[in-house]
C-alpha positions in Angstrom: -1.9 20.8 -36.8 -1.5 20.4 -33.0 1.6 18.1 -32.5 1.3 15.2 -29.8 3.8 16.8 -27.6 1.9 20.0 -27.5 -1.3 18.1 -26.5 0.7 16.3 -23.7 1.9 19.6 -22.4 -1.4 21.2 -22.4 -3.1 18.0 -20.7 -0.5 18.0 -17.9 -0.8 21.8 -17.2 -4.6 21.4 -16.7 -4.3 17.9 -14.9 -1.6 19.2 -12.4 -2.7 22.8 -12.0 0.4 24.5 -12.9 3.2 25.2 -15.6 5.8 24.4 -13.2 4.4 21.0 -12.2 3.9 20.1 -15.8 7.4 21.0 -16.7 8.8 19.0 -13.8 6.8 16.0 -15.1 7.8 16.3 -18.7 11.2 17.2 -18.1 10.9 20.7 -19.8 11.7 24.2 -18.8 8.7 26.2 -17.7 9.2 28.8 -20.5 9.0 26.0 -22.8 5.7 24.7 -21.5 4.3 28.3 -21.8 5.5 28.6 -25.4 3.8 25.4 -26.3 0.4 26.7 -25.1 0.9 30.1 -26.5 1.6 28.5 -30.1 -1.7 26.6 -29.9 -3.6 29.8 -28.7 -2.0 31.8 -31.6 -2.5 29.2 -34.2 -6.3 29.0 -33.6 -7.0 32.4 -32.2 -8.5 31.1 -29.1 -7.7 31.5 -25.3 -7.2 28.2 -23.6 -6.3 29.0 -20.0 -7.1 31.7 -17.5 -5.5 32.4 -14.1 -7.4 31.1 -11.2 -8.1 32.7 -7.8 -4.8 30.9 -6.4 -2.7 31.4 -9.5 -3.3 27.9 -11.1 -4.4 28.0 -14.7 -8.1 27.3 -15.2 -9.3 26.2 -18.7 -11.6 28.4 -20.6 -14.7 26.7 -22.4 -12.4 26.1 -25.3 -9.7 24.9 -23.1 -11.9 22.3 -21.5 -13.0 21.1 -24.9 -9.2 20.7 -25.8 -8.5 18.9 -22.6 -11.2 16.4 -23.4 -9.8 15.7 -26.6 -6.3 15.7 -25.4 -7.1 12.9 -22.8 -8.8 10.8 -25.4 -6.1 11.1 -28.1 -3.2 10.5 -25.6 -5.0 7.6 -24.0 -5.6 6.0 -27.6 -1.9 6.8 -28.3 -0.7 4.9 -25.2 -2.9 2.1 -25.9 -1.5 1.7 -29.5 2.1 2.0 -28.2 1.3 -0.8 -25.5 -0.2 -2.9 -28.1 2.7 -2.7 -30.6 5.3 -2.8 -28.1 6.1 -6.1 -25.9 6.5 -6.0 -22.1 10.4 -5.8 -22.6 10.0 -2.6 -24.6 9.0 -0.7 -21.5 11.5 2.0 -20.7 11.9 5.4 -19.1 12.1 6.7 -15.6 9.6 5.6 -13.0 9.1 7.9 -10.0 8.4 5.3 -7.3 7.2 6.2 -3.8 7.4 3.5 -1.0 6.3 3.3 2.5 9.1 2.1 4.7 7.4 -1.2 5.8 7.5 -2.1 2.2 11.1 -1.3 1.7 11.8 -3.9 4.3 9.3 -6.5 2.9 8.6 -6.1 -0.8 10.8 -3.3 -2.6 14.0 -5.5 -3.2 12.0 -8.4 -4.8 10.0 -5.9 -6.9 13.0 -4.1 -8.1 14.8 -7.3 -9.0 11.7 -8.4 -11.1 11.6 -4.9 -12.8 15.2 -5.0 -13.8 14.8 -8.6 -15.0 11.5 -8.1 -17.1 12.1 -4.4 -18.0 15.8 -3.6 -18.1 15.3 -0.2 -19.7 13.3 1.1 -16.8 14.9 3.4 -14.3 13.4 3.7 -10.9 13.6 7.0 -8.8 12.7 6.0 -5.4 11.3 8.1 -2.6 10.7 6.7 0.8 8.2 8.6 2.9 5.1 8.0 5.1 1.9 7.1 3.4 0.1 10.4 3.8 3.0 12.3 2.3 3.3 9.7 -0.8 -0.6 9.9 -1.3 -0.2 13.9 -1.6 2.8 13.4 -4.0 1.1 11.0 -6.2 -2.2 13.3 -6.5 0.0 16.2 -7.2 1.7 14.3 -10.0 5.1 14.2 -8.5 5.1 10.3 -8.2 4.1 7.9 -11.0 3.4 4.9 -8.7 3.1 4.7 -4.8 3.5 1.7 -2.6 1.5 2.8 0.5 -1.2 2.4 3.2 -4.3 2.4 0.8 -6.4 2.2 -1.0 -6.3 5.7 -2.4 -10.0 6.7 -2.3 -9.8 9.1 -5.6 -11.6 8.5 -8.7 -8.5 9.0 -10.9 -6.4 6.5 -8.9 -6.0 2.9 -9.6 -5.1 0.7 -6.7 -3.6 -2.9 -7.0 -3.8 -4.7 -3.6 -0.6 -5.9 -2.0 -0.1 -8.3 0.8 -1.4 -7.3 4.2 1.0 -7.0 7.1 -0.4 -8.0 10.8 0.9 -5.6 13.5 2.3 -7.1 16.6 3.3 -5.7 20.0 7.2 -6.3 20.7 9.4 -5.5 23.7 12.9 -6.1 24.9 13.4 -8.6 27.6 14.9 -5.9 29.7 11.5 -4.5 30.2 9.8 -6.1 33.3 6.6 -6.9 31.3 4.5 -9.8 32.7 3.8 -13.0 30.7 0.5 -14.2 29.5 -2.4 -11.9 28.1 -1.7 -8.2 28.6 -4.2 -5.4 28.8 -3.8 -1.9 27.6 -3.6 -0.6 31.1 -0.7 -2.7 31.7 1.2 -1.5 28.6 0.7 2.1 29.3 3.2 2.0 31.9 5.8 2.2 29.0 6.1 4.5 26.0 4.5 2.9 22.9 6.7 3.3 19.9 5.0 3.5 16.4 4.3 5.3 13.3 4.1 9.0 12.9 1.3 11.1 13.8 -1.3 11.4 11.0 -0.9 7.8 9.8 -3.3 5.0 10.3 -1.4 3.0 12.9 -1.1 6.1 15.2 -4.7 7.0 14.9 -5.5 3.5 15.9 -3.3 3.5 18.8 -4.5 7.0 20.0 -8.1 5.8 19.8 -7.4 2.4 21.8 -5.4 4.3 24.5 -8.0 7.0 24.6 -10.8 4.7 25.8 -12.3 5.7 29.3 -10.7 4.2 32.4 -7.2 3.8 30.9 -4.2 5.7 32.3 -2.3 8.2 30.1 -0.1 6.9 27.6 2.9 8.3 25.7 2.9 7.5 22.1 6.5 7.9 20.7 5.7 8.8 17.1 8.4 8.0 14.4 8.6 8.2 10.6 11.5 5.5 10.6 10.4 2.0 11.0 14.1 1.0 11.6 14.3 3.5 14.3 11.2 2.1 15.9 12.6 -1.4 15.7 15.9 -0.2 17.4 14.4 1.7 20.1 12.2 -1.2 21.1 15.3 -3.6 21.0 17.1 -1.0 23.2 14.3 -1.3 25.7 13.1 2.2 25.5 9.6 1.2 25.0 7.0 -1.2 23.6 7.2 -1.4 19.6 4.0 -1.7 17.4 5.2 -2.9 14.2 4.5 -5.4 11.2 5.4 -8.7 12.1 7.3 -9.1 8.9 9.7 -6.1 9.8 10.5 -7.6 13.2 11.1 -11.2 12.4 14.9 -11.3 12.7 14.8 -9.6 16.1 12.1 -11.8 17.4 14.3 -15.1 16.0 17.5 -13.8 17.8 16.1 -13.0 21.0 16.4 -9.2 21.0 12.7 -8.7 21.1 9.7 -10.9 22.3 6.1 -11.0 21.2 3.7 -9.7 23.6 0.2 -11.4 23.8 -2.1 -8.1 24.0 -6.0 -7.7 23.9 -7.2 -6.3 21.8 -5.5 -7.3 18.6 -4.6 -4.6 16.1 -6.1 -4.6 12.6 -3.5 -5.6 9.8 -2.1 -2.9 7.5 -3.5 -2.9 4.1 -1.0 -1.8 1.4 -1.6 -0.9 -2.3 0.4 -0.1 -5.4 -1.5 2.9 -6.5 -1.0 5.2 -9.7 -3.1 7.9 -11.6 -5.1 6.5 -14.4 -3.7 9.0 -17.0 -2.8 8.7 -20.6 0.8 7.5 -20.9 0.6 5.8 -17.6 1.3 2.3 -19.0 4.7 1.9 -17.2 3.2 2.8 -13.7 0.4 0.4 -14.4 2.8 -2.5 -15.4 4.9 -2.0 -12.3 1.7 -1.9 -9.9 0.5 -5.2 -11.4 3.8 -6.7 -11.2 4.1 -5.5 -7.4 0.7 -7.2 -6.9 2.2 -10.4 -8.3 5.4 -10.2 -6.2 3.3 -9.5 -3.1 1.0 -12.6 -3.8 3.9 -14.9 -4.4 5.9 -13.7 -1.1 
């Protein structure tokens, strides 16, 4: 007989494309992972994995058959456990990644709800830009990512969160005119916004790259809090979600600018891999959607 743990080990080695990644996910040593697979091969006299061109294990025809069985068995096992256990029985470590915008707007409320409903769940939180969070999710390094989405991968499930409109804000120290402003007027100052490679940065680069506009300096930054502070200090014009800048707008440190064109809102999702044993990530993703809709 192949025990459930060995099936799980084999499944994640193939799914994540490496013994080390599977060991990290399953909280095992790499030799222990290798030994589990070697025991299956010895027991049935088959070879399950070959080394690929980049060193990643590639399943043999028998390995592919076992992977399909493992996926179905683990999925059924997870379904059985979820059916027998109530929501309060969810437990374990949840590797949760969050874009910084959601740290300022959603994460606190979500964590309070998780603690209230699932007190035996322990979140491990990573804050990063959305492209990095997506890569970590697809590599199996995160269980759940709250990020600019959706993630367009067949194996990923996306739960829609609240959209966040982007606004242009500036310190009263900057001699910016009143009324409707065009991009040419804004280009006199640095534009402070998200990191290169993110959706907002790409949108701004496209806007200011239009013919006839003067050159603009886009000050890219991975920290929303730093963008906010730099805008309040008069270093440039900030482009941020309104929800992040509400306090500074209310106390007069920043003012809203009336700019044409209006930037599209940021679409966030709670995204997780649709894999066996992913019930915890799914439950928290759905909870994030409920919290976002209620905020």
